[in-house]
N, CA, C and O atoms as a GROMACS GRO file, in nm:
protein
  484
    1UNK      N    1   6.931   8.284   8.516
    1UNK     CA    2   7.079   8.327   8.568
    1UNK      C    3   7.091   8.450   8.591
    1UNK      O    4   6.995   8.512   8.544
    2UNK      N    5   7.180   8.528   8.653
    2UNK     CA    6   7.163   8.703   8.690
    2UNK      C    7   7.339   8.720   8.686
    2UNK      O    8   7.428   8.682   8.763
    3UNK      N    9   7.339   8.765   8.609
    3UNK     CA   10   7.485   8.869   8.565
    3UNK      C   11   7.504   9.023   8.583
    3UNK      O   12   7.433   9.114   8.539
    4UNK      N   13   7.627   9.030   8.666
    4UNK     CA   14   7.640   9.187   8.665
    4UNK      C   15   7.798   9.213   8.640
    4UNK      O   16   7.893   9.167   8.703
    5UNK      N   17   7.798   9.295   8.536
    5UNK     CA   18   7.891   9.356   8.460
    5UNK      C   19   7.927   9.483   8.464
    5UNK      O   20   7.849   9.573   8.432
    6UNK      N   21   8.070   9.507   8.510
    6UNK     CA   22   8.096   9.617   8.534
    6UNK      C   23   8.213   9.685   8.411
    6UNK      O   24   8.266   9.624   8.318
    7UNK      N   25   8.225   9.799   8.444
    7UNK     CA   26   8.358   9.869   8.337
    7UNK      C   27   8.337  10.015   8.337
    7UNK      O   28   8.228  10.066   8.363
    8UNK      N   29   8.432  10.072   8.310
    8UNK     CA   30   8.485  10.218   8.307
    8UNK      C   31   8.596  10.255   8.391
    8UNK      O   32   8.649  10.366   8.397
    9UNK      N   33   8.632  10.130   8.470
    9UNK     CA   34   8.793  10.160   8.558
    9UNK      C   35   8.894  10.227   8.454
    9UNK      O   36   8.854  10.304   8.367
   10UNK      N   37   9.047  10.185   8.473
   10UNK     CA   38   9.116  10.272   8.417
   10UNK      C   39   9.215  10.353   8.487
   10UNK      O   40   9.197  10.311   8.601
   11UNK      N   41   9.305  10.440   8.498
   11UNK     CA   42   9.433  10.445   8.495
   11UNK      C   43   9.409  10.614   8.499
   11UNK      O   44   9.379  10.663   8.390
   12UNK      N   45   9.425  10.752   8.665
   12UNK     CA   46   9.388  10.826   8.646
   12UNK      C   47   9.458  10.918   8.713
   12UNK      O   48   9.482  10.876   8.826
   13UNK      N   49   9.499  11.019   8.697
   13UNK     CA   50   9.577  11.100   8.759
   13UNK      C   51   9.507  11.209   8.905
   13UNK      O   52   9.421  11.289   8.869
   14UNK      N   53   9.531  11.208   9.005
   14UNK     CA   54   9.471  11.271   9.124
   14UNK      C   55   9.405  11.401   9.080
   14UNK      O   56   9.465  11.478   9.006
   15UNK      N   57   9.276  11.428   9.127
   15UNK     CA   58   9.211  11.536   9.109
   15UNK      C   59   9.085  11.496   8.974
   15UNK      O   60   8.977  11.552   8.954
   16UNK      N   61   9.143  11.392   8.904
   16UNK     CA   62   9.079  11.361   8.758
   16UNK      C   63   8.932  11.282   8.816
   16UNK      O   64   8.888  11.267   8.930
   17UNK      N   65   8.876  11.235   8.671
   17UNK     CA   66   8.730  11.187   8.679
   17UNK      C   67   8.687  11.075   8.648
   17UNK      O   68   8.750  11.119   8.552
   18UNK      N   69   8.639  10.960   8.625
   18UNK     CA   70   8.598  10.807   8.622
   18UNK      C   71   8.494  10.783   8.625
   18UNK      O   72   8.449  10.814   8.735
   19UNK      N   73   8.417  10.739   8.559
   19UNK     CA   74   8.244  10.686   8.570
   19UNK      C   75   8.234  10.543   8.525
   19UNK      O   76   8.233  10.477   8.422
   20UNK      N   77   8.224  10.527   8.678
   20UNK     CA   78   8.172  10.326   8.644
   20UNK      C   79   8.067  10.307   8.608
   20UNK      O   80   7.971  10.382   8.623
   21UNK      N   81   8.073  10.176   8.539
   21UNK     CA   82   7.866  10.123   8.484
   21UNK      C   83   7.877   9.965   8.576
   21UNK      O   84   7.956   9.895   8.639
   22UNK      N   85   7.750   9.972   8.534
   22UNK     CA   86   7.703   9.818   8.608
   22UNK      C   87   7.570   9.794   8.540
   22UNK      O   88   7.467   9.858   8.562
   23UNK      N   89   7.587   9.682   8.443
   23UNK     CA   90   7.471   9.638   8.355
   23UNK      C   91   7.461   9.493   8.430
   23UNK      O   92   7.550   9.408   8.438
   24UNK      N   93   7.293   9.488   8.496
   24UNK     CA   94   7.253   9.379   8.524
   24UNK      C   95   7.192   9.307   8.432
   24UNK      O   96   7.140   9.385   8.352
   25UNK      N   97   7.171   9.183   8.398
   25UNK     CA   98   7.103   9.117   8.296
   25UNK      C   99   7.065   8.984   8.318
   25UNK      O  100   7.062   8.951   8.436
   26UNK      N  101   7.034   8.898   8.233
   26UNK     CA  102   6.929   8.758   8.300
   26UNK      C  103   6.737   8.737   8.316
   26UNK      O  104   6.631   8.769   8.264
   27UNK      N  105   6.781   8.680   8.399
   27UNK     CA  106   6.608   8.673   8.415
   27UNK      C  107   6.597   8.716   8.546
   27UNK      O  108   6.605   8.644   8.645
   28UNK      N  109   6.578   8.847   8.545
   28UNK     CA  110   6.520   8.958   8.642
   28UNK      C  111   6.424   8.998   8.681
   28UNK      O  112   6.400   9.112   8.641
   29UNK      N  113   6.318   8.934   8.776
   29UNK     CA  114   6.169   9.018   8.780
   29UNK      C  115   6.214   9.177   8.860
   29UNK      O  116   6.176   9.286   8.815
   30UNK      N  117   6.284   9.165   8.960
   30UNK     CA  118   6.302   9.301   9.028
   30UNK      C  119   6.466   9.316   9.096
   30UNK      O  120   6.536   9.239   9.161
   31UNK      N  121   6.485   9.466   9.040
   31UNK     CA  122   6.601   9.533   9.147
   31UNK      C  123   6.580   9.575   9.259
   31UNK      O  124   6.498   9.667   9.246
   32UNK      N  125   6.614   9.558   9.401
   32UNK     CA  126   6.622   9.646   9.491
   32UNK      C  127   6.724   9.731   9.492
   32UNK      O  128   6.757   9.775   9.382
   33UNK      N  129   6.813   9.783   9.630
   33UNK     CA  130   6.905   9.861   9.645
   33UNK      C  131   7.028   9.775   9.551
   33UNK      O  132   7.040   9.653   9.539
   34UNK      N  133   7.115   9.889   9.490
   34UNK     CA  134   7.219   9.844   9.431
   34UNK      C  135   7.319   9.924   9.515
   34UNK      O  136   7.270  10.009   9.589
   35UNK      N  137   7.497   9.904   9.513
   35UNK     CA  138   7.577   9.990   9.541
   35UNK      C  139   7.705   9.960   9.466
   35UNK      O  140   7.707   9.901   9.358
   36UNK      N  141   7.818  10.006   9.534
   36UNK     CA  142   7.958   9.988   9.498
   36UNK      C  143   8.006   9.975   9.640
   36UNK      O  144   7.971  10.027   9.746
   37UNK      N  145   8.069   9.914   9.617
   37UNK     CA  146   8.183   9.829   9.717
   37UNK      C  147   8.342   9.876   9.631
   37UNK      O  148   8.370   9.909   9.515
   38UNK      N  149   8.414   9.860   9.747
   38UNK     CA  150   8.566   9.884   9.673
   38UNK      C  151   8.657   9.832   9.801
   38UNK      O  152   8.636   9.854   9.921
   39UNK      N  153   8.767   9.754   9.738
   39UNK     CA  154   8.815   9.651   9.794
   39UNK      C  155   8.960   9.725   9.784
   39UNK      O  156   8.982   9.691   9.667
   40UNK      N  157   9.091   9.811   9.824
   40UNK     CA  158   9.217   9.832   9.807
   40UNK      C  159   9.326   9.673   9.872
   40UNK      O  160   9.279   9.574   9.929
   41UNK      N  161   9.423   9.690   9.849
   41UNK     CA  162   9.513   9.605   9.822
   41UNK      C  163   9.532   9.587  10.009
   41UNK      O  164   9.552   9.690  10.074
   42UNK      N  165   9.522   9.430  10.093
   42UNK     CA  166   9.512   9.437  10.185
   42UNK      C  167   9.464   9.481  10.325
   42UNK      O  168   9.498   9.468  10.443
   43UNK      N  169   9.321   9.567  10.214
   43UNK     CA  170   9.229   9.622  10.318
   43UNK      C  171   9.061   9.539  10.286
   43UNK      O  172   9.038   9.500  10.172
   44UNK      N  173   8.999   9.527  10.352
   44UNK     CA  174   8.882   9.485  10.361
   44UNK      C  175   8.781   9.563  10.244
   44UNK      O  176   8.815   9.665  10.184
   45UNK      N  177   8.644   9.490  10.223
   45UNK     CA  178   8.579   9.506  10.120
   45UNK      C  179   8.482   9.591  10.139
   45UNK      O  180   8.369   9.542  10.138
   46UNK      N  181   8.495   9.754  10.164
   46UNK     CA  182   8.358   9.822  10.170
   46UNK      C  183   8.321   9.917  10.162
   46UNK      O  184   8.396  10.008  10.127
   47UNK      N  185   8.205   9.937  10.188
   47UNK     CA  186   8.082  10.036  10.126
   47UNK      C  187   8.148  10.171  10.063
   47UNK      O  188   8.224  10.254  10.114
   48UNK      N  189   8.088  10.160   9.929
   48UNK     CA  190   8.110  10.344   9.849
   48UNK      C  191   8.011  10.403   9.862
   48UNK      O  192   8.004  10.500   9.939
   49UNK      N  193   7.901  10.355   9.783
   49UNK     CA  194   7.728  10.448   9.778
   49UNK      C  195   7.668  10.328   9.771
   49UNK      O  196   7.707  10.220   9.726
   50UNK      N  197   7.510  10.381   9.849
   50UNK     CA  198   7.469  10.273   9.761
   50UNK      C  199   7.293  10.338   9.753
   50UNK      O  200   7.267  10.446   9.806
   51UNK      N  201   7.204  10.271   9.693
   51UNK     CA  202   7.093  10.328   9.599
   51UNK      C  203   6.988  10.251   9.641
   51UNK      O  204   7.008  10.129   9.646
   52UNK      N  205   6.853  10.306   9.680
   52UNK     CA  206   6.754  10.215   9.676
   52UNK      C  207   6.669  10.215   9.522
   52UNK      O  208   6.699  10.284   9.425
   53UNK      N  209   6.565  10.126   9.531
   53UNK     CA  210   6.487  10.127   9.384
   53UNK      C  211   6.418  10.269   9.370
   53UNK      O  212   6.369  10.311   9.265
   54UNK      N  213   6.420  10.329   9.479
   54UNK     CA  214   6.338  10.460   9.463
   54UNK      C  215   6.412  10.594   9.487
   54UNK      O  216   6.365  10.704   9.514
   55UNK      N  217   6.549  10.550   9.468
   55UNK     CA  218   6.686  10.676   9.439
   55UNK      C  219   6.684  10.759   9.572
   55UNK      O  220   6.679  10.882   9.563
   56UNK      N  221   6.689  10.693   9.710
   56UNK     CA  222   6.767  10.728   9.773
   56UNK      C  223   6.914  10.650   9.764
   56UNK      O  224   6.950  10.540   9.723
   57UNK      N  225   6.993  10.786   9.835
   57UNK     CA  226   7.141  10.748   9.843
   57UNK      C  227   7.176  10.741   9.972
   57UNK      O  228   7.115  10.790  10.067
   58UNK      N  229   7.309  10.659   9.975
   58UNK     CA  230   7.417  10.691  10.115
   58UNK      C  231   7.506  10.651  10.067
   58UNK      O  232   7.509  10.562   9.982
   59UNK      N  233   7.655  10.752  10.145
   59UNK     CA  234   7.747  10.760  10.074
   59UNK      C  235   7.854  10.732  10.190
   59UNK      O  236   7.820  10.784  10.297
   60UNK      N  237   7.992  10.654  10.196
   60UNK     CA  238   8.053  10.609  10.269
   60UNK      C  239   8.127  10.798  10.303
   60UNK      O  240   8.088  10.881  10.220
   61UNK      N  241   8.198  10.838  10.385
   61UNK     CA  242   8.204  10.931  10.454
   61UNK      C  243   8.343  10.992  10.359
   61UNK      O  244   8.380  11.106  10.332
   62UNK      N  245   8.400  10.847  10.323
   62UNK     CA  246   8.548  10.934  10.212
   62UNK      C  247   8.463  10.971  10.123
   62UNK      O  248   8.491  11.091  10.113
   63UNK      N  249   8.384  10.954  10.058
   63UNK     CA  250   8.358  10.975   9.932
   63UNK      C  251   8.300  11.088   9.890
   63UNK      O  252   8.329  11.153   9.789
   64UNK      N  253   8.172  11.123  10.013
   64UNK     CA  254   8.106  11.228  10.010
   64UNK      C  255   8.114  11.357   9.939
   64UNK      O  256   8.178  11.413  10.028
   65UNK      N  257   8.102  11.428   9.870
   65UNK     CA  258   8.062  11.544   9.775
   65UNK      C  259   8.160  11.524   9.683
   65UNK      O  260   8.202  11.627   9.632
   66UNK      N  261   8.210  11.424   9.647
   66UNK     CA  262   8.307  11.349   9.558
   66UNK      C  263   8.251  11.242   9.477
   66UNK      O  264   8.327  11.177   9.405
   67UNK      N  265   8.172  11.226   9.480
   67UNK     CA  266   8.139  11.057   9.440
   67UNK      C  267   7.989  11.067   9.386
   67UNK      O  268   7.927  11.138   9.464
   68UNK      N  269   7.915  11.026   9.289
   68UNK     CA  270   7.705  11.072   9.295
   68UNK      C  271   7.686  10.935   9.244
   68UNK      O  272   7.726  10.902   9.132
   69UNK      N  273   7.641  10.876   9.303
   69UNK     CA  274   7.614  10.720   9.248
   69UNK      C  275   7.444  10.729   9.153
   69UNK      O  276   7.372  10.815   9.203
   70UNK      N  277   7.397  10.676   9.063
   70UNK     CA  278   7.272  10.667   8.968
   70UNK      C  279   7.252  10.542   8.938
   70UNK      O  280   7.336  10.452   8.926
   71UNK      N  281   7.107  10.538   8.923
   71UNK     CA  282   7.050  10.426   8.831
   71UNK      C  283   6.967  10.438   8.757
   71UNK      O  284   6.889  10.524   8.798
   72UNK      N  285   6.922  10.377   8.616
   72UNK     CA  286   6.831  10.338   8.546
   72UNK      C  287   6.740  10.237   8.524
   72UNK      O  288   6.736  10.163   8.426
   73UNK      N  289   6.638  10.236   8.656
   73UNK     CA  290   6.541  10.143   8.596
   73UNK      C  291   6.485  10.027   8.496
   73UNK      O  292   6.433   9.916   8.488
   74UNK      N  293   6.547  10.160   8.412
   74UNK     CA  294   6.417  10.099   8.289
   74UNK      C  295   6.511  10.008   8.234
   74UNK      O  296   6.474   9.917   8.161
   75UNK      N  297   6.669  10.032   8.275
   75UNK     CA  298   6.768   9.974   8.147
   75UNK      C  299   6.855   9.905   8.262
   75UNK      O  300   6.976   9.920   8.241
   76UNK      N  301   6.829   9.842   8.363
   76UNK     CA  302   6.883   9.808   8.495
   76UNK      C  303   7.047   9.834   8.487
   76UNK      O  304   7.122   9.750   8.438
   77UNK      N  305   7.074   9.904   8.516
   77UNK     CA  306   7.222   9.945   8.487
   77UNK      C  307   7.208  10.056   8.631
   77UNK      O  308   7.114  10.111   8.688
   78UNK      N  309   7.342  10.053   8.646
   78UNK     CA  310   7.440  10.124   8.778
   78UNK      C  311   7.486  10.201   8.758
   78UNK      O  312   7.518  10.185   8.641
   79UNK      N  313   7.540  10.334   8.803
   79UNK     CA  314   7.656  10.444   8.783
   79UNK      C  315   7.710  10.512   8.862
   79UNK      O  316   7.647  10.574   8.948
   80UNK      N  317   7.859  10.514   8.848
   80UNK     CA  318   7.932  10.607   8.981
   80UNK      C  319   8.017  10.674   8.958
   80UNK      O  320   8.139  10.661   8.959
   81UNK      N  321   7.922  10.782   8.925
   81UNK     CA  322   8.079  10.921   8.904
   81UNK      C  323   8.172  10.951   8.983
   81UNK      O  324   8.156  10.974   9.102
   82UNK      N  325   8.258  10.954   8.935
   82UNK     CA  326   8.408  10.959   9.054
   82UNK      C  327   8.472  11.115   9.026
   82UNK      O  328   8.555  11.122   8.935
   83UNK      N  329   8.454  11.183   9.066
   83UNK     CA  330   8.526  11.320   9.054
   83UNK      C  331   8.644  11.359   9.190
   83UNK      O  332   8.625  11.321   9.305
   84UNK      N  333   8.778  11.450   9.142
   84UNK     CA  334   8.817  11.502   9.267
   84UNK      C  335   8.906  11.377   9.328
   84UNK      O  336   8.972  11.390   9.431
   85UNK      N  337   8.902  11.261   9.258
   85UNK     CA  338   9.002  11.133   9.296
   85UNK      C  339   9.133  11.198   9.324
   85UNK      O  340   9.192  11.296   9.278
   86UNK      N  341   9.156  11.119   9.407
   86UNK     CA  342   9.263  11.070   9.475
   86UNK      C  343   9.289  10.951   9.501
   86UNK      O  344   9.211  10.856   9.499
   87UNK      N  345   9.453  10.954   9.540
   87UNK     CA  346   9.520  10.832   9.570
   87UNK      C  347   9.447  10.697   9.597
   87UNK      O  348   9.425  10.592   9.537
   88UNK      N  349   9.418  10.760   9.732
   88UNK     CA  350   9.321  10.635   9.839
   88UNK      C  351   9.256  10.599   9.740
   88UNK      O  352   9.304  10.506   9.676
   89UNK      N  353   9.156  10.645   9.702
   89UNK     CA  354   9.042  10.585   9.593
   89UNK      C  355   9.118  10.454   9.531
   89UNK      O  356   9.057  10.358   9.484
   90UNK      N  357   9.225  10.460   9.538
   90UNK     CA  358   9.287  10.359   9.416
   90UNK      C  359   9.195  10.215   9.507
   90UNK      O  360   9.190  10.224   9.629
   91UNK      N  361   9.138  10.108   9.447
   91UNK     CA  362   9.107   9.961   9.434
   91UNK      C  363   9.047   9.918   9.401
   91UNK      O  364   8.995  10.003   9.329
   92UNK      N  365   8.963   9.784   9.382
   92UNK     CA  366   8.866   9.763   9.333
   92UNK      C  367   8.760   9.772   9.344
   92UNK      O  368   8.698   9.758   9.450
   93UNK      N  369   8.702   9.806   9.209
   93UNK     CA  370   8.561   9.868   9.236
   93UNK      C  371   8.468   9.760   9.242
   93UNK      O  372   8.515   9.663   9.183
   94UNK      N  373   8.356   9.737   9.290
   94UNK     CA  374   8.266   9.585   9.248
   94UNK      C  375   8.141   9.667   9.297
   94UNK      O  376   8.133   9.747   9.390
   95UNK      N  377   8.023   9.614   9.189
   95UNK     CA  378   7.905   9.647   9.183
   95UNK      C  379   7.824   9.527   9.276
   95UNK      O  380   7.860   9.413   9.303
   96UNK      N  381   7.722   9.587   9.308
   96UNK     CA  382   7.657   9.484   9.474
   96UNK      C  383   7.473   9.484   9.370
   96UNK      O  384   7.430   9.574   9.297
   97UNK      N  385   7.429   9.395   9.392
   97UNK     CA  386   7.244   9.444   9.409
   97UNK      C  387   7.226   9.331   9.379
   97UNK      O  388   7.285   9.243   9.316
   98UNK      N  389   7.083   9.350   9.462
   98UNK     CA  390   6.998   9.288   9.530
   98UNK      C  391   6.869   9.254   9.426
   98UNK      O  392   6.799   9.340   9.372
   99UNK      N  393   6.854   9.100   9.408
   99UNK     CA  394   6.748   9.048   9.304
   99UNK      C  395   6.676   8.958   9.320
   99UNK      O  396   6.722   8.851   9.360
  100UNK      N  397   6.579   8.969   9.300
  100UNK     CA  398   6.464   8.879   9.257
  100UNK      C  399   6.492   8.800   9.142
  100UNK      O  400   6.482   8.868   9.040
  101UNK      N  401   6.519   8.701   9.126
  101UNK     CA  402   6.515   8.670   8.980
  101UNK      C  403   6.331   8.591   8.923
  101UNK      O  404   6.249   8.538   8.998
  102UNK      N  405   6.323   8.607   8.811
  102UNK     CA  406   6.208   8.576   8.763
  102UNK      C  407   6.145   8.444   8.861
  102UNK      O  408   6.044   8.452   8.929
  103UNK      N  409   6.252   8.294   8.846
  103UNK     CA  410   6.199   8.165   8.860
  103UNK      C  411   6.221   8.208   9.007
  103UNK      O  412   6.230   8.101   9.067
  104UNK      N  413   6.237   8.317   9.103
  104UNK     CA  414   6.276   8.253   9.226
  104UNK      C  415   6.166   8.364   9.322
  104UNK      O  416   6.131   8.473   9.278
  105UNK      N  417   6.122   8.310   9.459
  105UNK     CA  418   6.068   8.406   9.562
  105UNK      C  419   6.150   8.467   9.678
  105UNK      O  420   6.109   8.502   9.788
  106UNK      N  421   6.290   8.474   9.621
  106UNK     CA  422   6.398   8.471   9.711
  106UNK      C  423   6.462   8.608   9.678
  106UNK      O  424   6.546   8.602   9.588
  107UNK      N  425   6.440   8.729   9.732
  107UNK     CA  426   6.594   8.823   9.703
  107UNK      C  427   6.750   8.801   9.736
  107UNK      O  428   6.788   8.813   9.852
  108UNK      N  429   6.818   8.776   9.659
  108UNK     CA  430   6.967   8.736   9.663
  108UNK      C  431   7.091   8.890   9.609
  108UNK      O  432   7.090   8.997   9.547
  109UNK      N  433   7.173   8.811   9.680
  109UNK     CA  434   7.270   8.922   9.666
  109UNK      C  435   7.353   8.893   9.534
  109UNK      O  436   7.375   8.772   9.523
  110UNK      N  437   7.414   8.983   9.411
  110UNK     CA  438   7.515   8.974   9.325
  110UNK      C  439   7.616   9.059   9.327
  110UNK      O  440   7.631   9.168   9.381
  111UNK      N  441   7.676   9.001   9.268
  111UNK     CA  442   7.810   9.094   9.272
  111UNK      C  443   7.883   9.049   9.130
  111UNK      O  444   7.908   8.942   9.075
  112UNK      N  445   7.901   9.167   9.106
  112UNK     CA  446   7.977   9.198   8.949
  112UNK      C  447   8.143   9.115   8.948
  112UNK      O  448   8.146   9.024   9.030
  113UNK      N  449   8.258   9.131   8.880
  113UNK     CA  450   8.387   9.097   8.866
  113UNK      C  451   8.460   9.158   8.894
  113UNK      O  452   8.576   9.116   8.906
  114UNK      N  453   8.420   9.306   8.923
  114UNK     CA  454   8.499   9.415   8.973
  114UNK      C  455   8.591   9.510   8.845
  114UNK      O  456   8.619   9.456   8.737
  115UNK      N  457   8.629   9.650   8.876
  115UNK     CA  458   8.665   9.684   8.776
  115UNK      C  459   8.783   9.757   8.842
  115UNK      O  460   8.754   9.830   8.937
  116UNK      N  461   8.957   9.748   8.793
  116UNK     CA  462   9.019   9.821   8.867
  116UNK      C  463   9.033   9.971   8.851
  116UNK      O  464   9.023  10.014   8.736
  117UNK      N  465   9.050  10.036   8.925
  117UNK     CA  466   9.065  10.207   8.966
  117UNK      C  467   9.203  10.262   9.036
  117UNK      O  468   9.219  10.250   9.158
  118UNK      N  469   9.297  10.319   8.955
  118UNK     CA  470   9.390  10.321   9.023
  118UNK      C  471   9.436  10.473   8.955
  118UNK      O  472   9.444  10.495   8.834
  119UNK      N  473   9.463  10.575   9.068
  119UNK     CA  474   9.443  10.704   9.091
  119UNK      C  475   9.596  10.732   9.147
  119UNK      O  476   9.629  10.729   9.265
  120UNK      N  477   9.691  10.762   9.020
  120UNK     CA  478   9.801  10.812   8.996
  120UNK      C  479   9.859  10.927   8.953
  120UNK      O  480   9.779  11.006   8.902
  121UNK      N  481   9.959  10.958   8.957
  121UNK     CA  482  10.052  11.036   8.931
  121UNK      C  483  10.154  11.009   8.841
  121UNK      O  484  10.243  11.092   8.821
   0.00000   0.00000   0.00000
């Protein structure tokens, strides 16, 4: 069994900052690419940022220069530092990871339960 648990969401004023974290636990053999997605009310889930196991990153154009994705491979954790937040960043943020379990030969995609980020004055 593998679990992804997010934390760090909340209410912040425009221009403020938040840091999201995601911890992966369970029978993990290896974690490959990890990412953050978000879904605003009435909209489809969209990619925010992704990071490979080697540390290469890619960002949605809407967050470039404001958000920073990072990971700690030793601790199986993923982070998203969000600065200069805008009301349009309001969404539920989901952690995503491509994981091979100890008892499996396949790499499967896992999702966290989501954490709410609200940017409002």
